[in-house]
C-alpha positions in Angstrom: 27.2 -13.6 -17.8 25.0 -13.4 -20.7 21.1 -13.5 -20.2 19.2 -15.8 -22.8 15.5 -15.6 -23.4 14.7 -18.3 -20.9 16.6 -16.5 -18.1 14.7 -13.2 -19.1 11.4 -14.9 -19.0 12.0 -16.3 -15.5 13.5 -13.0 -14.1 10.3 -11.1 -15.6 7.9 -13.6 -13.8 9.9 -13.2 -10.5 9.7 -9.5 -10.8 6.0 -9.4 -11.5 5.3 -11.7 -8.8 7.4 -9.6 -6.2 5.5 -6.5 -7.5 2.1 -8.2 -6.7 3.2 -9.5 -3.5 4.5 -6.1 -2.6 1.2 -4.6 -3.0 -0.9 -7.4 -1.3 1.2 -6.9 1.8 0.9 -3.2 1.5 -2.8 -3.1 1.1 -3.4 -5.5 4.1 -1.4 -3.8 6.5 -2.3 -0.2 5.7 -4.8 1.7 7.9 -6.0 3.5 4.7 -7.2 0.3 3.3 -9.3 -0.9 6.1 -12.3 -2.7 5.0 -14.7 -2.6 8.1 -18.5 -3.7 7.8 -20.8 -0.7 7.8 -22.0 -1.4 11.2 -20.3 -3.5 14.1 -23.2 -5.8 14.4 -24.3 -6.0 10.9 -26.4 -9.3 10.9 -28.2 -8.4 14.3 -29.4 -5.1 12.7 -30.6 -6.7 9.7 -32.7 -8.9 11.7 -34.8 -5.7 12.8 -35.2 -4.5 9.6 -38.9 -5.2 9.2 -39.5 -3.0 12.3 -37.7 -0.2 10.4 -40.1 -0.5 7.5 -43.0 -0.7 9.9 -42.0 2.5 11.5 -41.4 4.4 8.3 -44.8 3.0 7.0 -46.3 4.3 10.4 -44.6 7.9 9.9 -46.0 8.1 6.5 -49.5 6.8 7.6 -49.8 9.2 10.5 -48.3 12.3 8.6 -45.6 12.5 11.1 -42.9 13.7 8.7 -39.8 15.5 10.0 -38.0 18.3 8.4 -34.1 18.5 8.7 -32.6 21.9 8.0 -29.1 23.3 8.2 -28.8 26.7 9.8 -26.0 28.9 11.1 -26.4 27.3 14.5 -26.2 23.7 13.2 -28.6 21.2 12.2 -32.3 21.7 13.3 -34.8 18.9 13.3 -38.4 19.8 13.2 -40.9 17.6 14.7 -44.6 17.7 13.8 -46.4 20.6 15.8 -49.4 18.8 16.5 -47.6 16.3 18.9 -46.6 17.3 22.4 -42.9 17.7 22.6 -42.5 16.4 26.1 -44.0 13.0 25.0 -41.5 12.5 22.2 -38.5 10.2 23.1 -35.8 8.2 20.8 -32.6 8.8 19.3 -30.8 10.6 16.5 -28.2 8.8 14.7 -25.5 10.5 12.8 -23.5 8.1 10.5 -20.5 9.3 8.6 -19.7 6.8 5.7 -16.2 7.9 5.3 -15.2 7.7 8.9 -16.7 5.5 11.7 -14.9 7.7 14.6 -17.5 10.6 13.6 -20.5 8.4 14.0 -22.6 9.8 16.9 -26.0 9.3 18.5 -28.1 12.0 20.3 -31.0 11.1 22.6 -34.3 13.2 21.9 -35.5 15.3 24.7 -37.5 18.1 23.6 -39.1 21.4 25.3 -40.4 22.6 21.9 -41.0 21.1 18.4 -37.5 21.2 17.3 -34.0 19.7 18.1 -30.8 21.5 17.5 -27.7 19.8 16.9 -24.6 22.1 17.4 -22.6 23.0 14.5 -19.2 22.2 16.3 -20.4 18.6 16.4 -20.6 18.1 12.7 -17.8 17.9 10.0 -18.3 19.1 6.6 -19.1 16.5 4.1 -21.7 13.5 3.8 -23.9 12.5 6.7 -26.6 9.6 7.0 -29.3 10.8 9.6 -31.5 8.1 11.1 -34.3 9.5 13.6 -35.7 6.6 15.5 -38.6 8.3 17.8 -41.6 7.3 19.7 -44.7 9.2 20.4 -47.5 7.4 22.7 -46.6 3.9 21.9 -46.2 4.4 18.2 -42.6 4.1 16.7 -41.5 6.4 13.8 -38.4 6.3 11.5 -37.1 9.1 9.5 -33.8 8.5 7.5 -32.1 11.0 5.3 -28.9 11.6 3.5 -27.3 15.0 3.9 -24.3 17.0 2.6 -23.2 19.3 5.5 
């Protein structure tokens, strides 16, 4: 059988379409190409964005800045010394952009002015830390990106 120009062009189109369809099916079924939202309730979280802005502004105005430091024991979060540690409450959220299964939340309960997150709970790489804490009716927010 002899292949002429018209048959060759049709076979090239069929081959190209098959090639593209193979990659479309492969990428839509592969777990490595999972396209999840950043958070499960993205739109619900966006409605509270103004509260986050106000909490960050309150932290700046009241000079309630936190210090996050990596040590041999783990991640240490230092709260302002002028605040009573027993009156501080809230949560520390650790968000891992590359793997949502590593995301964790820690409640804040202090006996002194720092909080230690053990080294065995953290994997090397980038972490987005969000500390949402309250003190005597005031809400504060501290966000930081950290490479551990």
